[in-house]
N, C-alpha and C positions, 0 to 999 in steps of 0.2 A: 332403333333411334339413329337418325342420321346426324352426325356431329357437325356437318357443314351448315345445318339450319338452326343450330342452337343460338338463341339470343340471350345476351347478358345484359343485366341492368347497368345503365350508365353510372359511373362513379361520380359522386359529387365532390366539389372542392373542399367541403367541410371535413375537417379532420376530427378524430376522437378527442375527448377531453384530456388535457395534459395533467400529469401529477405536478403539483406545485411543491416547492421546497418546504412550505409550511405543513404539508401533509406528510412528507417523507422525512422532514428535518429532525424529528424526535426519535428516529430509529437509532439505537446505539450501534456503533461500528467500532471494532477493535483495531487500533493502529499500533504499529510497531516501529521503534527506532532502532536501527541496526548499526552497531558500532563497527562491525566487520565480521569476517568469518575465517575459518581455517579448516584444513583437512588433516585429520589425525587417523592413525591406524588404530585398530581395536586395542592392540598392545599398549599404545601410548595413552589411550583413554583409561585403560585399567590401571595404569601406573600413576594417574593423577592423584595428587594429595594436596592438602592445604599448603599454600605457598607456591604451588606449581604456576608457571607462566606459560601461556599459550600465545604465540606470535600470530597476530591477525594480518590480513591481507591489505590493510589500510595504513597509510602514514599518519603519524601524529599531526593534528591540525587540519586534516582533510574533513570536509563536511560529512555529517552522518546522514543516512538514508531514512526517510519516513515512508513506511509502506502500509498499504491497506489491502488486505487479502493477498499479501505477497507481491503486490504490484507497487513499484516505486512511483510516488506521486510528488515528493518534494525532498529537498535536502536542507540541512541547517546545522547550527552549532549549539553545543550544550550551554545552558544557562542555569543559574540557581534561582529557584522561586521558593522563597521561604526556606523550608527544610527539604525541599524536593528538587529533583532534576527537572529541567524543561528543555524544549527545543525551540530555538529562534529560527524560523524559516528564512532561508537566504536565497532559495531558488525553487520555484515551482516547475516541475517537469511533467506533470500530468497532461496528457493530450486529450 
C-alpha cells in the first residue's frame, strides 16, 4: 500500500456532545482543607503523645488551602457553621 495515495475523510466542524454539569454534577468528590504541614523524623513521630504540639509551616491567620485530589483550587478562612467547622472561600486559584 502506497501511503502517498491514502485519502482521509474530511473532518467536520461539528464536535462531539459535551458533558454538561447536570450530568456530572452529582458525582461525589472528596475535598480537603489543609491547615499546614510539617516534616518530622520517625523518632519524633514515635515520641508523640497527648498534649504534644507540632509546629506547622503556616502562620496563624494565613488562609487555609482547599484541595481536590491533592490539587489546590481555593483558599479561605475557618468559620463556624452550627456545630461544625466550615471554610469561607476568599480566593479561587483553580486554573
